[in-house]
N, C-alpha and C positions, 0 to 999 in steps of 0.2 A: 200577731194576727189571729183572730179567733176562729175564722172559718177555714176548713182544710182545703188545700189546693196542692197541685203538683206543677212542675214546670218543665218545658223543653227548651233547651238552648240550641239554636242553629249555629253549628260551628264547622260546617262542611265546606265552606267556600274556599276557593284557591287563593284569594287575596292577591290577585294579579296586579292590582294598582299599587300594592305596597312592595313590589319587587324593587331591589334584590333581597330585601329582608326576608320575604316569604319563600325564597328559593330553598332555604334550609330549615325553616320552622313554619308550622301552620299559623295562619292569621290569629287563631285563638290564643296562641302562646306568645304573641308579640307583647312586650311589656309596655304598659302605660304607667309611668312613675314606678312605684315599687312593686306592682303586681301585673300579672298577665291580664289580657282582656277577659279571658275565661274566668279568672279568679275574681275580678271586679264584679262580674255578673253573677257567678255562682254563689259567692259569699253573701251578696245582698238578698238573693232569693232564699237561701237557707236561713239567714237571719230573720227574714219575714215569715218563716214557718213552713217552707215547702216540704211536703212529706217525701217527695222523690224528685230527683233531677234526671232527665233523659237528655242525652247529648248525641247529635248525629255528627259523624266524622267521614271525611273523604281524603282530601289532600294531606299527606303526611299524618294520617290519622293515628298511626301507632304511637307517635310522640304525645298526642293528646291522651291516649289511653295510659301511657307510662306516667304522665303528669297526674292523672286522676288516681292511679294506684299509689303514687308516692305521697300525695298531699291530701287525699280524701279517703283514707282507709277507714272503714267502718261507717262511712256516709253513704246513704242510698243514692248512688249515682250509677245510671245504666247507660250503656253505649249502643247506639244504632249505627251499624256500619253501612256505608254506601260505597262499596269498593269499585264498582264498574262505571258509574256515571252519577253526576249530581242530579238529584230528583226534584229540585226546587222546593219551596216551602210546603206546598200541599203534598207532594209526593214524599217528602221527608217525614212529615207528620203521619201520613198513611202507613209508611213502612215501620214507624216506631210505635204504632198503635198497640201492639201486643205487649209493650213494655210499660204501658201506662196503667195506673190503678183505676179499675172500673168506676165510673160515675163521678169521679172527682174532676172539677174544672181544671183546665190546663192554661197556665200563663206561658205564652210563647215569647221568646226573647232572642233577638239577634245578638250574636256574641260581640259584634263590633259596635254596639250601642251602649253608651254609658250615660246614666242619668240619676237623678234623685227622686224619680217617680215613687209615689206612695203605693206600694203593691196592695196594701190593705184597702185603701180607698178605691183603687181600680177594681178589685175583686168584689167589694161591696156594691159598687155601681153596677157591675155586670149582673150580679145575683138579684139585686133589688129590681132591676128592670127586666129580669127574666129574658135576657137576650140570648140569641144563639151564639153571637160573637160580639166582643167589645174591642174596639181599636183605639189604642192610645194615640192621640193626635195633638198637634201644637199649631199655633199661629206663627208661622215662619215662612220665609221666602224659599221657594223651590220651583221646579218646573212641573212636578206632578202632584196633584191634589186629589184627595177624596172630597166628595161633595155631600153635604149634609143638609137636611131641612131644619126648621126651627126647633124641632123636638130631638135633635141630634141623631136622627135616623139616617143611615147611609142611603143615598139616592143615586150616586154616580161617581165618576172619575173624569179628570181631564189632564191633558198635557198642554201647558200654556206655550211651549216652544213649537209644537207641531200643530196646535189647534185641534188635536184629537179630543173628542169628548164621548163618553159612554154614559148615558142616562136611561136605564131600562124602562122607566115610566116617565111620562111627561111631567115636568116640574110644575107644581101649582104656584110656586112663589120663587123668589130668588134663592138659589142654593148658596151655602156657606162653604168656602174653601178651607180645608184644614190639611196640614201635612202629616203624613203617617210617621210614627216614631219607631217602627220596627219592633213594637211590643203589642201583643194582643192577648185576649182571653177567649177561649172557646169552651163550650159545653161539649160533652162527648156525643151529643146528638148530631154534631157536625159530620160525624163519620157516615151517617145515613144519607148524606148529600154528596158524598165523594164520587167523582166520575170513575169509570173503569180503568182509565189510564193510570200508569204508575208514576208519571212525571207531569206535574202541573203546579202552577203558582196559586197560593191562597188568594191573592188579589183578584184573579180571574173568577175564582169560586165565589168570593164575596159579592162581586158585581153581578154574577148570575143569580145569586140568591136574594139580593137585597130588595127586589120588588115584592117578594112574598114573605121573607123571613125577617125577624127583628135583628138587625145588625146596627150597632150604635157606636158613637164616638165618645171617648173620655178625654176631655181637654186637660192637659197638664202643662200649659204654657208657662205657668209660674214655676220657678226652679230651673235647674240646668239640664241640658241634654246635648249630646253630640254623637255623631257617628264617625267612624274612622275608616276611610277608604284609601286615602292618599297620604304620602309622607307629611305634607303640610298639615293635614287634619290630625295626624298622630301627634305632631308637635303642639298643636292647639289643644288637643285633649289632655296632654301632659300638663300644660299650663292651667287648664280648667280644673283638673283633679287636684293639683297642688294648691290652688286657691281655695277650693272647697274643703280640703282636708285640714287647712290651717285655720278655718273659721271655728 
């Protein structure tokens, strides 16, 4: 990848749906095939050219720190500690801001998401469109969707199970549903829009800003993607990884 970037891996979750596995190890260190979730994500980001990785930790965070020290010696990996409470994605990014390289865009990646997304294309799309934030999305079935217009501008969100819908501006045409992939890119101008609260989700911030700021979707429906929240999803991810590693 020619353009410089850095990345933040969100690894602070408790992984409660993966119990009893996560009683003794953090979700980030659960193995999927031959590697931990953290290694799958970190290695792909480093191979794509990340100048720095920042990782937030909470539940059994010391084990993640030990893993980084053992396996990433000499690699620019920085840890943001959230010892008292989970700060959600927005709060986690806000707390880690001092660890980021000034002015470089940040690829944000959930640790429990595995895919073959092309980080170079994602970053190029973000920079070419001069967006404040770019959300990796797919055409897939779920209950919660981001809503985009024909120009891939974020216009709202909806939950099809509860019929809840948030559309900050009246839609001029039919909006297109896309499912969020847990991967996004932000420019550091995003920090100028952060609320005073220390704990908040990025999704809420995006929905607040999308009426005025350029927040866009990057479709990566082609290729594979999975998230791992439950034991059955972990088993499916292992099959998926084994299939793609054998190609």
